[in-house]
PQR file with spaces between the fields and no chain letter, atoms N, CA, C, O and H, PARSE charges and radii, in Angstrom:
ATOM       1  N    UNK     1       7.030   -0.527   80.297 -0.4000 1.5000
ATOM       2  CA   UNK     1       7.826   -1.689   80.511 -0.0000 2.0000
ATOM       3  C    UNK     1       7.262   -2.367   81.744  0.5500 1.7000
ATOM       4  O    UNK     1       6.944   -1.598   82.650 -0.5500 1.4000
ATOM       5  N    UNK     2       7.084   -3.617   81.942 -0.4000 1.5000
ATOM       6  CA   UNK     2       6.346   -4.370   83.104 -0.0000 2.0000
ATOM       7  C    UNK     2       6.531   -3.692   84.564  0.5500 1.7000
ATOM       8  O    UNK     2       5.630   -3.265   85.287 -0.5500 1.4000
ATOM       9  H    UNK     2       7.342   -4.242   81.206  0.4000 1.0000
ATOM      10  N    UNK     3       7.905   -3.700   84.814 -0.4000 1.5000
ATOM      11  CA   UNK     3       7.753   -3.160   86.087 -0.0000 2.0000
ATOM      12  C    UNK     3       8.554   -1.555   86.318  0.5500 1.7000
ATOM      13  O    UNK     3       9.288   -1.198   87.239 -0.5500 1.4000
ATOM      14  H    UNK     3       8.637   -4.047   84.227  0.4000 1.0000
ATOM      15  N    UNK     4       8.133   -0.872   85.224 -0.4000 1.5000
ATOM      16  CA   UNK     4       8.185    0.689   85.395 -0.0000 2.0000
ATOM      17  C    UNK     4       9.497    0.615   84.721  0.5500 1.7000
ATOM      18  O    UNK     4      10.148   -0.387   84.424 -0.5500 1.4000
ATOM      19  H    UNK     4       7.536   -1.162   84.476  0.4000 1.0000
ATOM      20  N    UNK     5       9.796    2.033   84.510 -0.4000 1.5000
ATOM      21  CA   UNK     5      10.996    2.673   84.009 -0.0000 2.0000
ATOM      22  C    UNK     5      10.668    3.945   83.520  0.5500 1.7000
ATOM      23  O    UNK     5       9.718    4.563   84.001 -0.5500 1.4000
ATOM      24  H    UNK     5       9.267    2.847   84.751  0.4000 1.0000
ATOM      25  N    UNK     6      11.381    4.415   82.581 -0.4000 1.5000
ATOM      26  CA   UNK     6      11.488    5.734   81.918 -0.0000 2.0000
ATOM      27  C    UNK     6      10.937    6.146   80.675  0.5500 1.7000
ATOM      28  O    UNK     6      11.458    5.461   79.795 -0.5500 1.4000
ATOM      29  H    UNK     6      12.153    3.913   82.191  0.4000 1.0000
ATOM      30  N    UNK     7      10.228    6.848   80.263 -0.4000 1.5000
ATOM      31  CA   UNK     7       9.599    7.341   79.004 -0.0000 2.0000
ATOM      32  C    UNK     7      10.371    9.014   78.731  0.5500 1.7000
ATOM      33  O    UNK     7      10.023   10.092   79.213 -0.5500 1.4000
ATOM      34  H    UNK     7       9.805    7.405   80.978  0.4000 1.0000
ATOM      35  N    UNK     8      11.445    8.722   77.837 -0.4000 1.5000
ATOM      36  CA   UNK     8      12.074   10.073   77.488 -0.0000 2.0000
ATOM      37  C    UNK     8      11.361   10.894   76.051  0.5500 1.7000
ATOM      38  O    UNK     8      11.128   10.286   75.006 -0.5500 1.4000
ATOM      39  H    UNK     8      11.727    7.847   77.445  0.4000 1.0000
ATOM      40  N    UNK     9      11.133   12.108   76.217 -0.4000 1.5000
ATOM      41  CA   UNK     9      10.770   12.842   75.178 -0.0000 2.0000
ATOM      42  C    UNK     9      11.396   14.025   74.841  0.5500 1.7000
ATOM      43  O    UNK     9      11.720   14.771   75.765 -0.5500 1.4000
ATOM      44  H    UNK     9      11.322   12.602   77.066  0.4000 1.0000
ATOM      45  N    UNK    10      11.644   14.363   73.638 -0.4000 1.5000
ATOM      46  CA   UNK    10      12.432   15.455   73.185 -0.0000 2.0000
ATOM      47  C    UNK    10      11.668   16.265   72.574  0.5500 1.7000
ATOM      48  O    UNK    10      10.950   15.851   71.663 -0.5500 1.4000
ATOM      49  H    UNK    10      11.381   13.757   72.888  0.4000 1.0000
ATOM      50  N    UNK    11      11.670   17.671   72.979 -0.4000 1.5000
ATOM      51  CA   UNK    11      10.622   18.808   72.529 -0.0000 2.0000
ATOM      52  C    UNK    11       9.170   18.106   72.427  0.5500 1.7000
ATOM      53  O    UNK    11       8.487   18.182   71.406 -0.5500 1.4000
ATOM      54  H    UNK    11      12.253   18.007   73.719  0.4000 1.0000
ATOM      55  N    UNK    12       8.790   17.450   73.532 -0.4000 1.5000
ATOM      56  CA   UNK    12       7.285   16.761   73.784 -0.0000 2.0000
ATOM      57  C    UNK    12       7.041   15.687   73.041  0.5500 1.7000
ATOM      58  O    UNK    12       6.021   15.057   73.321 -0.5500 1.4000
ATOM      59  H    UNK    12       9.344   17.388   74.361  0.4000 1.0000
ATOM      60  N    UNK    13       7.655   15.341   72.235 -0.4000 1.5000
ATOM      61  CA   UNK    13       7.455   13.991   71.392 -0.0000 2.0000
ATOM      62  C    UNK    13       8.428   12.736   71.843  0.5500 1.7000
ATOM      63  O    UNK    13       9.656   12.660   71.848 -0.5500 1.4000
ATOM      64  H    UNK    13       8.484   15.853   72.007  0.4000 1.0000
ATOM      65  N    UNK    14       7.457   11.822   72.205 -0.4000 1.5000
ATOM      66  CA   UNK    14       7.917   10.781   72.554 -0.0000 2.0000
ATOM      67  C    UNK    14       9.154    9.737   71.820  0.5500 1.7000
ATOM      68  O    UNK    14       8.924    9.078   70.806 -0.5500 1.4000
ATOM      69  H    UNK    14       6.459   11.885   72.201  0.4000 1.0000
ATOM      70  N    UNK    15      10.284    9.737   72.437 -0.4000 1.5000
ATOM      71  CA   UNK    15      11.553    9.335   71.833 -0.0000 2.0000
ATOM      72  C    UNK    15      11.785    7.753   72.177  0.5500 1.7000
ATOM      73  O    UNK    15      12.030    6.869   71.355 -0.5500 1.4000
ATOM      74  H    UNK    15      10.471   10.272   73.261  0.4000 1.0000
ATOM      75  N    UNK    16      11.679    7.644   73.267 -0.4000 1.5000
ATOM      76  CA   UNK    16      11.855    5.842   73.775 -0.0000 2.0000
ATOM      77  C    UNK    16      11.478    5.696   74.861  0.5500 1.7000
ATOM      78  O    UNK    16      11.011    6.663   75.462 -0.5500 1.4000
ATOM      79  H    UNK    16      11.480    8.362   73.935  0.4000 1.0000
ATOM      80  N    UNK    17      11.551    4.581   75.393 -0.4000 1.5000
ATOM      81  CA   UNK    17      11.381    4.095   76.756 -0.0000 2.0000
ATOM      82  C    UNK    17      12.821    3.320   77.056  0.5500 1.7000
ATOM      83  O    UNK    17      13.615    2.933   76.198 -0.5500 1.4000
ATOM      84  H    UNK    17      11.930    3.795   74.905  0.4000 1.0000
ATOM      85  N    UNK    18      12.948    3.198   78.465 -0.4000 1.5000
ATOM      86  CA   UNK    18      14.283    2.569   78.927 -0.0000 2.0000
ATOM      87  C    UNK    18      14.116    2.718   80.542  0.5500 1.7000
ATOM      88  O    UNK    18      13.289    3.398   81.149 -0.5500 1.4000
ATOM      89  H    UNK    18      12.303    3.513   79.162  0.4000 1.0000
ATOM      90  N    UNK    19      15.178    1.855   81.071 -0.4000 1.5000
ATOM      91  CA   UNK    19      15.367    1.696   82.426 -0.0000 2.0000
ATOM      92  C    UNK    19      16.449    2.582   82.981  0.5500 1.7000
ATOM      93  O    UNK    19      16.383    2.934   84.159 -0.5500 1.4000
ATOM      94  H    UNK    19      15.850    1.303   80.578  0.4000 1.0000
ATOM      95  N    UNK    20      17.503    2.989   82.159 -0.4000 1.5000
ATOM      96  CA   UNK    20      18.397    3.815   82.340 -0.0000 2.0000
ATOM      97  C    UNK    20      18.662    4.947   81.350  0.5500 1.7000
ATOM      98  O    UNK    20      18.283    4.619   80.226 -0.5500 1.4000
ATOM      99  H    UNK    20      17.556    2.703   81.202  0.4000 1.0000
ATOM     100  N    UNK    21      19.205    6.210   81.400 -0.4000 1.5000
ATOM     101  CA   UNK    21      19.581    6.996   80.304 -0.0000 2.0000
ATOM     102  C    UNK    21      20.452    8.030   80.914  0.5500 1.7000
ATOM     103  O    UNK    21      20.120    8.545   81.981 -0.5500 1.4000
ATOM     104  H    UNK    21      19.514    6.476   82.313  0.4000 1.0000
ATOM     105  N    UNK    22      21.978    8.498   80.062 -0.4000 1.5000
ATOM     106  CA   UNK    22      22.475    9.091   80.496 -0.0000 2.0000
ATOM     107  C    UNK    22      22.734   10.391   79.544  0.5500 1.7000
ATOM     108  O    UNK    22      22.301   10.056   78.441 -0.5500 1.4000
ATOM     109  H    UNK    22      22.248    8.079   79.195  0.4000 1.0000
ATOM     110  N    UNK    23      23.090   11.322   79.489 -0.4000 1.5000
ATOM     111  CA   UNK    23      23.050   12.422   78.756 -0.0000 2.0000
ATOM     112  C    UNK    23      24.738   13.137   78.745  0.5500 1.7000
ATOM     113  O    UNK    23      25.352   13.456   79.763 -0.5500 1.4000
ATOM     114  H    UNK    23      23.442   11.594   80.385  0.4000 1.0000
ATOM     115  N    UNK    24      25.120   13.236   77.680 -0.4000 1.5000
ATOM     116  CA   UNK    24      26.749   13.855   77.448 -0.0000 2.0000
ATOM     117  C    UNK    24      26.575   14.920   76.708  0.5500 1.7000
ATOM     118  O    UNK    24      26.599   14.777   75.485 -0.5500 1.4000
ATOM     119  H    UNK    24      24.621   12.977   76.852  0.4000 1.0000
ATOM     120  N    UNK    25      26.394   16.029   77.199 -0.4000 1.5000
ATOM     121  CA   UNK    25      26.333   17.452   76.041 -0.0000 2.0000
ATOM     122  C    UNK    25      27.605   17.912   75.586  0.5500 1.7000
ATOM     123  O    UNK    25      27.687   18.692   74.637 -0.5500 1.4000
ATOM     124  H    UNK    25      26.375   16.144   78.192  0.4000 1.0000
ATOM     125  N    UNK    26      28.534   17.510   76.158 -0.4000 1.5000
ATOM     126  CA   UNK    26      29.895   17.564   75.387 -0.0000 2.0000
ATOM     127  C    UNK    26      30.160   17.142   74.090  0.5500 1.7000
ATOM     128  O    UNK    26      30.572   17.733   73.092 -0.5500 1.4000
ATOM     129  H    UNK    26      28.467   16.877   76.929  0.4000 1.0000
ATOM     130  N    UNK    27      29.773   15.760   74.363 -0.4000 1.5000
ATOM     131  CA   UNK    27      29.520   14.986   72.826 -0.0000 2.0000
ATOM     132  C    UNK    27      28.347   14.980   72.237  0.5500 1.7000
ATOM     133  O    UNK    27      28.163   14.566   71.092 -0.5500 1.4000
ATOM     134  H    UNK    27      29.439   15.279   75.174  0.4000 1.0000
ATOM     135  N    UNK    28      27.401   15.482   73.050 -0.4000 1.5000
ATOM     136  CA   UNK    28      26.333   15.772   72.251 -0.0000 2.0000
ATOM     137  C    UNK    28      25.545   14.376   71.912  0.5500 1.7000
ATOM     138  O    UNK    28      25.111   14.198   70.774 -0.5500 1.4000
ATOM     139  H    UNK    28      27.551   15.819   73.980  0.4000 1.0000
ATOM     140  N    UNK    29      25.381   13.428   72.899 -0.4000 1.5000
ATOM     141  CA   UNK    29      24.872   12.007   72.692 -0.0000 2.0000
ATOM     142  C    UNK    29      24.110   11.787   73.925  0.5500 1.7000
ATOM     143  O    UNK    29      23.995   12.706   74.737 -0.5500 1.4000
ATOM     144  H    UNK    29      25.733   13.573   73.824  0.4000 1.0000
ATOM     145  N    UNK    30      23.601   10.681   74.118 -0.4000 1.5000
ATOM     146  CA   UNK    30      22.959   10.084   74.927 -0.0000 2.0000
ATOM     147  C    UNK    30      23.274    8.871   74.793  0.5500 1.7000
ATOM     148  O    UNK    30      23.628    8.478   73.681 -0.5500 1.4000
ATOM     149  H    UNK    30      23.694    9.935   73.459  0.4000 1.0000
ATOM     150  N    UNK    31      23.209    7.747   76.189 -0.4000 1.5000
ATOM     151  CA   UNK    31      23.228    6.632   76.485 -0.0000 2.0000
ATOM     152  C    UNK    31      21.962    5.884   76.802  0.5500 1.7000
ATOM     153  O    UNK    31      21.325    6.307   77.766 -0.5500 1.4000
ATOM     154  H    UNK    31      22.921    8.066   77.093  0.4000 1.0000
ATOM     155  N    UNK    32      21.460    4.776   76.109 -0.4000 1.5000
ATOM     156  CA   UNK    32      20.261    4.284   76.386 -0.0000 2.0000
ATOM     157  C    UNK    32      20.705    2.824   77.203  0.5500 1.7000
ATOM     158  O    UNK    32      21.420    1.971   76.676 -0.5500 1.4000
ATOM     159  H    UNK    32      21.977    4.432   75.326  0.4000 1.0000
ATOM     160  N    UNK    33      20.244    2.735   78.325 -0.4000 1.5000
ATOM     161  CA   UNK    33      20.333    1.133   79.169 -0.0000 2.0000
ATOM     162  C    UNK    33      21.841    0.867   79.145  0.5500 1.7000
ATOM     163  O    UNK    33      22.321   -0.258   79.012 -0.5500 1.4000
ATOM     164  H    UNK    33      19.663    3.427   78.752  0.4000 1.0000
ATOM     165  N    UNK    34      22.535    1.972   79.282 -0.4000 1.5000
ATOM     166  CA   UNK    34      24.128    1.961   79.452 -0.0000 2.0000
ATOM     167  C    UNK    34      24.646    1.021   78.644  0.5500 1.7000
ATOM     168  O    UNK    34      25.646    0.447   79.075 -0.5500 1.4000
ATOM     169  H    UNK    34      22.145    2.886   79.391  0.4000 1.0000
ATOM     170  N    UNK    35      24.186    0.668   77.458 -0.4000 1.5000
ATOM     171  CA   UNK    35      25.099    0.367   76.222 -0.0000 2.0000
ATOM     172  C    UNK    35      25.048    0.837   74.597  0.5500 1.7000
ATOM     173  O    UNK    35      25.870    0.707   73.689 -0.5500 1.4000
ATOM     174  H    UNK    35      23.374    1.134   77.108  0.4000 1.0000
ATOM     175  N    UNK    36      23.875    1.366   74.646 -0.4000 1.5000
ATOM     176  CA   UNK    36      23.525    1.943   73.146 -0.0000 2.0000
ATOM     177  C    UNK    36      23.598    3.507   73.137  0.5500 1.7000
ATOM     178  O    UNK    36      22.824    4.097   73.891 -0.5500 1.4000
ATOM     179  H    UNK    36      23.208    1.473   75.383  0.4000 1.0000
ATOM     180  N    UNK    37      24.554    4.319   72.265 -0.4000 1.5000
ATOM     181  CA   UNK    37      24.959    5.294   72.304 -0.0000 2.0000
ATOM     182  C    UNK    37      24.357    5.930   71.010  0.5500 1.7000
ATOM     183  O    UNK    37      24.417    5.233   69.997 -0.5500 1.4000
ATOM     184  H    UNK    37      25.183    3.840   71.652  0.4000 1.0000
ATOM     185  N    UNK    38      23.825    7.078   70.922 -0.4000 1.5000
ATOM     186  CA   UNK    38      22.970    7.876   70.063 -0.0000 2.0000
ATOM     187  C    UNK    38      23.148    9.473   70.151  0.5500 1.7000
ATOM     188  O    UNK    38      23.069   10.167   71.165 -0.5500 1.4000
ATOM     189  H    UNK    38      23.776    7.645   71.744  0.4000 1.0000
ATOM     190  N    UNK    39      23.385    9.839   68.954 -0.4000 1.5000
ATOM     191  CA   UNK    39      23.307   11.355   68.914 -0.0000 2.0000
ATOM     192  C    UNK    39      22.177   12.046   69.221  0.5500 1.7000
ATOM     193  O    UNK    39      21.105   11.640   68.772 -0.5500 1.4000
ATOM     194  H    UNK    39      23.449    9.275   68.131  0.4000 1.0000
ATOM     195  N    UNK    40      22.232   13.197   70.031 -0.4000 1.5000
ATOM     196  CA   UNK    40      20.972   13.942   70.260 -0.0000 2.0000
ATOM     197  C    UNK    40      20.340   14.562   69.168  0.5500 1.7000
ATOM     198  O    UNK    40      21.134   15.070   68.377 -0.5500 1.4000
ATOM     199  H    UNK    40      23.103   13.526   70.395  0.4000 1.0000
ATOM     200  N    UNK    41      19.066   14.680   68.868 -0.4000 1.5000
ATOM     201  CA   UNK    41      18.829   15.339   67.865 -0.0000 2.0000
ATOM     202  C    UNK    41      19.305   17.063   67.808  0.5500 1.7000
ATOM     203  O    UNK    41      19.594   17.743   68.793 -0.5500 1.4000
ATOM     204  H    UNK    41      18.421   14.267   69.511  0.4000 1.0000
ATOM     205  N    UNK    42      19.291   17.446   66.601 -0.4000 1.5000
ATOM     206  CA   UNK    42      19.956   19.004   66.244 -0.0000 2.0000
ATOM     207  C    UNK    42      18.971   19.953   66.827  0.5500 1.7000
ATOM     208  O    UNK    42      17.770   19.766   66.632 -0.5500 1.4000
ATOM     209  H    UNK    42      19.057   16.893   65.801  0.4000 1.0000
ATOM     210  N    UNK    43      19.356   20.860   67.461 -0.4000 1.5000
ATOM     211  CA   UNK    43      18.264   22.200   67.982 -0.0000 2.0000
ATOM     212  C    UNK    43      17.340   21.437   68.924  0.5500 1.7000
ATOM     213  O    UNK    43      16.175   21.380   68.528 -0.5500 1.4000
ATOM     214  H    UNK    43      20.331   21.012   67.619  0.4000 1.0000
ATOM     215  N    UNK    44      17.578   20.898   69.969 -0.4000 1.5000
ATOM     216  CA   UNK    44      16.631   20.298   70.441 -0.0000 2.0000
ATOM     217  C    UNK    44      16.748   21.367   72.012  0.5500 1.7000
ATOM     218  O    UNK    44      17.771   21.652   72.635 -0.5500 1.4000
ATOM     219  H    UNK    44      18.524   20.944   70.291  0.4000 1.0000
ATOM     220  N    UNK    45      15.391   21.751   72.291 -0.4000 1.5000
ATOM     221  CA   UNK    45      15.326   22.521   73.277 -0.0000 2.0000
ATOM     222  C    UNK    45      14.790   22.203   74.494  0.5500 1.7000
ATOM     223  O    UNK    45      14.956   22.915   75.485 -0.5500 1.4000
ATOM     224  H    UNK    45      14.560   21.520   71.785  0.4000 1.0000
ATOM     225  N    UNK    46      14.088   21.070   74.493 -0.4000 1.5000
ATOM     226  CA   UNK    46      13.780   20.166   75.974 -0.0000 2.0000
ATOM     227  C    UNK    46      13.753   18.710   75.997  0.5500 1.7000
ATOM     228  O    UNK    46      13.617   18.090   74.942 -0.5500 1.4000
ATOM     229  H    UNK    46      13.954   20.492   73.687  0.4000 1.0000
ATOM     230  N    UNK    47      13.880   18.078   77.191 -0.4000 1.5000
ATOM     231  CA   UNK    47      14.178   17.012   77.353 -0.0000 2.0000
ATOM     232  C    UNK    47      13.190   16.803   78.537  0.5500 1.7000
ATOM     233  O    UNK    47      13.238   17.599   79.475 -0.5500 1.4000
ATOM     234  H    UNK    47      13.990   18.582   78.048  0.4000 1.0000
ATOM     235  N    UNK    48      12.286   15.766   78.548 -0.4000 1.5000
ATOM     236  CA   UNK    48      11.435   15.332   79.539 -0.0000 2.0000
ATOM     237  C    UNK    48      11.644   13.945   79.812  0.5500 1.7000
ATOM     238  O    UNK    48      11.580   13.211   78.825 -0.5500 1.4000
ATOM     239  H    UNK    48      12.247   15.119   77.786  0.4000 1.0000
ATOM     240  N    UNK    49      11.875   13.423   80.890 -0.4000 1.5000
ATOM     241  CA   UNK    49      12.169   12.116   81.426 -0.0000 2.0000
ATOM     242  C    UNK    49      10.871   12.070   82.485  0.5500 1.7000
ATOM     243  O    UNK    49      10.692   12.806   83.455 -0.5500 1.4000
ATOM     244  H    UNK    49      11.927   14.019   81.691  0.4000 1.0000
ATOM     245  N    UNK    50      10.002   10.957   81.993 -0.4000 1.5000
ATOM     246  CA   UNK    50       8.631   10.720   82.891 -0.0000 2.0000
ATOM     247  C    UNK    50       8.951    9.622   83.591  0.5500 1.7000
ATOM     248  O    UNK    50       9.740    8.892   82.991 -0.5500 1.4000
ATOM     249  H    UNK    50      10.148   10.358   81.205  0.4000 1.0000
ATOM     250  N    UNK    51       8.560    9.189   84.823 -0.4000 1.5000
ATOM     251  CA   UNK    51       8.918    7.715   85.578 -0.0000 2.0000
ATOM     252  C    UNK    51       7.573    7.197   85.314  0.5500 1.7000
ATOM     253  O    UNK    51       6.581    7.887   85.550 -0.5500 1.4000
ATOM     254  H    UNK    51       7.919    9.782   85.310  0.4000 1.0000
ATOM     255  N    UNK    52       7.482    5.790   84.743 -0.4000 1.5000
ATOM     256  CA   UNK    52       6.444    5.167   84.411 -0.0000 2.0000
ATOM     257  C    UNK    52       6.374    3.923   85.442  0.5500 1.7000
ATOM     258  O    UNK    52       7.423    3.333   85.702 -0.5500 1.4000
ATOM     259  H    UNK    52       8.288    5.230   84.552  0.4000 1.0000
ATOM     260  N    UNK    53       5.187    3.523   86.021 -0.4000 1.5000
ATOM     261  CA   UNK    53       5.059    2.683   87.051 -0.0000 2.0000
ATOM     262  C    UNK    53       4.183    1.376   86.336  0.5500 1.7000
ATOM     263  O    UNK    53       3.879    0.394   87.012 -0.5500 1.4000
ATOM     264  H    UNK    53       4.335    4.002   85.810  0.4000 1.0000
């Protein structure tokens, strides 16, 4: 992203870039940029969020 943002990785593999992300483990989903809801991958063990500048 031109002015920074986040790189999200699931189990060490790049998943997406965004400026906002939220996780709901009760519903097993995540929200990207406050608008797009997605299901979390099954059997995920690790989520990394890297700040990009």
